[in-house]
C-alpha positions in Angstrom: -55.2 15.4 12.8 -56.4 13.6 15.9 -56.3 15.2 19.3 -54.0 13.7 21.9 -56.9 12.8 24.1 -58.1 10.4 21.5 -54.9 8.3 21.4 -55.1 4.8 22.9 -53.2 4.9 26.1 -52.8 1.1 26.3 -50.3 1.3 23.4 -47.9 3.4 25.5 -47.7 0.9 28.4 -44.7 -1.4 28.4 -45.1 -5.0 27.4 -43.5 -6.6 30.4 -43.6 -5.4 34.0 -40.3 -4.2 35.5 -38.4 -6.4 37.8 -38.4 -4.4 41.0 -35.8 -6.5 42.9 -33.1 -5.9 40.3 -33.5 -2.2 40.2 -33.4 -2.1 44.1 -30.1 -3.9 44.1 -28.7 -1.4 41.7 -29.9 1.5 43.8 -28.4 -0.1 46.9 -25.0 -0.5 45.3 -25.0 3.1 44.2 -26.1 4.3 47.6 -23.4 2.3 49.4 -20.8 3.9 47.2 -22.2 7.4 47.9 -22.3 6.7 51.7 -18.6 5.8 52.0 -16.7 9.1 51.1 -13.3 7.7 52.1 -13.3 5.4 49.0 -13.4 7.2 45.7 -15.1 5.3 42.9 -12.5 5.0 40.2 -11.4 2.4 37.6 -8.3 0.5 38.5 -5.5 -0.4 36.1 -4.2 -3.9 36.5 -1.0 -4.5 34.6 -0.7 -7.7 32.7 2.3 -9.7 31.8 3.5 -9.0 28.2 2.6 -12.1 26.1 5.5 -14.1 24.8 6.2 -13.7 21.0 5.2 -16.6 18.8 7.9 -15.7 16.3 8.1 -13.6 13.2 8.1 -14.4 9.4 10.1 -12.3 7.0 11.2 -12.4 3.4 14.8 -13.0 2.3 16.8 -14.6 -0.4 18.6 -17.9 -0.4 22.2 -18.5 -1.6 20.9 -18.8 -5.2 19.1 -15.4 -5.0 15.6 -17.0 -5.0 13.0 -15.4 -2.7 12.5 -17.4 0.5 10.4 -17.0 3.6 12.2 -17.2 6.9 10.9 -17.7 10.4 12.5 -16.3 13.6 11.6 -18.7 16.3 12.0 -17.0 19.7 13.0 -20.3 21.3 16.0 -20.7 18.9 18.6 -18.1 18.0 17.4 -15.3 15.8 18.4 -14.7 12.2 18.6 -16.9 9.1 20.0 -20.4 9.3 23.7 -20.3 9.0 23.8 -23.9 7.8 21.6 -23.3 4.7 23.8 -20.5 3.4 20.9 -18.1 3.4 21.5 -14.4 3.0 18.8 -12.3 4.6 18.6 -8.7 5.8 20.1 -7.8 9.1 17.5 -8.5 11.9 19.0 -6.2 14.5 18.1 -2.9 12.9 15.3 -4.2 10.6 15.6 -4.2 6.8 18.0 -2.0 5.1 16.2 -0.1 2.3 17.4 -0.7 -1.2 18.5 2.3 -3.3 18.2 2.1 -7.0 19.1 4.6 -9.8 16.9 4.8 -12.9 18.6 5.5 -16.2 16.6 6.6 -19.3 19.5 7.5 -21.5 18.8 4.8 -24.0 15.2 5.8 -24.3 16.1 9.5 -24.7 18.7 8.6 -27.4 16.1 6.6 -29.3 13.6 9.5 -29.2 16.2 12.0 -30.3 17.0 9.7 -33.3 13.4 9.5 -34.2 13.0 13.3 -34.0 16.0 13.8 -36.3 14.7 11.3 -38.8 11.3 13.1 -38.7 13.0 16.4 -39.5 15.0 14.9 -42.3 11.9 13.3 -43.8 10.0 16.6 -43.6 12.9 18.4 -45.4 13.1 15.7 -48.1 9.3 15.9 -48.6 9.5 19.7 -49.1 12.1 19.4 -51.8 10.8 16.3 -53.6 9.4 16.8 -57.1 8.4 13.3 -57.9 4.8 12.5 -56.6 5.6 8.7 -56.2 8.6 9.4 -54.0 6.7 12.1 -52.1 4.0 9.5 -51.3 6.6 7.1 -50.0 8.2 9.8 -47.9 4.7 10.7 -46.4 4.3 7.0 -45.4 7.7 6.9 -43.8 7.0 10.2 -42.0 3.6 9.0 -40.7 5.3 5.8 -39.4 8.0 7.8 -37.6 5.4 10.2 -36.1 3.3 7.2 -34.8 6.4 5.7 -33.3 7.2 9.0 -31.6 3.7 9.2 -30.1 4.2 5.7 -28.7 7.7 6.3 -27.2 7.8 10.0 -26.3 5.8 9.7 -23.0 6.4 8.9 -19.3 4.9 5.4 -19.4 7.3 4.3 -22.1 10.2 5.9 -20.3 9.4 4.1 -17.0 8.8 0.8 -18.7 12.1 0.9 -20.7 14.4 2.6 -18.2 17.3 0.6 -16.7 17.7 0.4 -12.9 20.9 -0.2 -11.1 21.1 -1.1 -7.4 23.4 1.0 -5.2 25.7 -0.9 -2.9 
């Protein structure tokens, strides 16, 4: 370690001299504010005029049911063009949420049938005496079990469920 007295003091000096005039102006402004107690120093809120809307884009469907982008121009009347036959959501209250009901009855029925077939194949395999027929039953059983593994899960149910839209 080196004692503090051995440190080069020139390295601690600033590179450029301070501008004395600028700092005096700052002191004077601050002193003037302190001298006048009748005026408190506060920020002042200046309200601004609300900017005019440039318009709004929104998704809708045309008369054929194809998706279409609409533009609400504030200079013209709001809403979709009545001439084009467009059917869009109501603009006054925003979009109306769609309600759908998912139905997994077909998938459940298919899984129940596979489970029944699996049980039947297991029973037939237990009572089968012929080794060739037993081997064929084992192959069928393994195919049914593989199909059950693929279909008896949430991913398959979600992908194959039917959705109906509520009115």
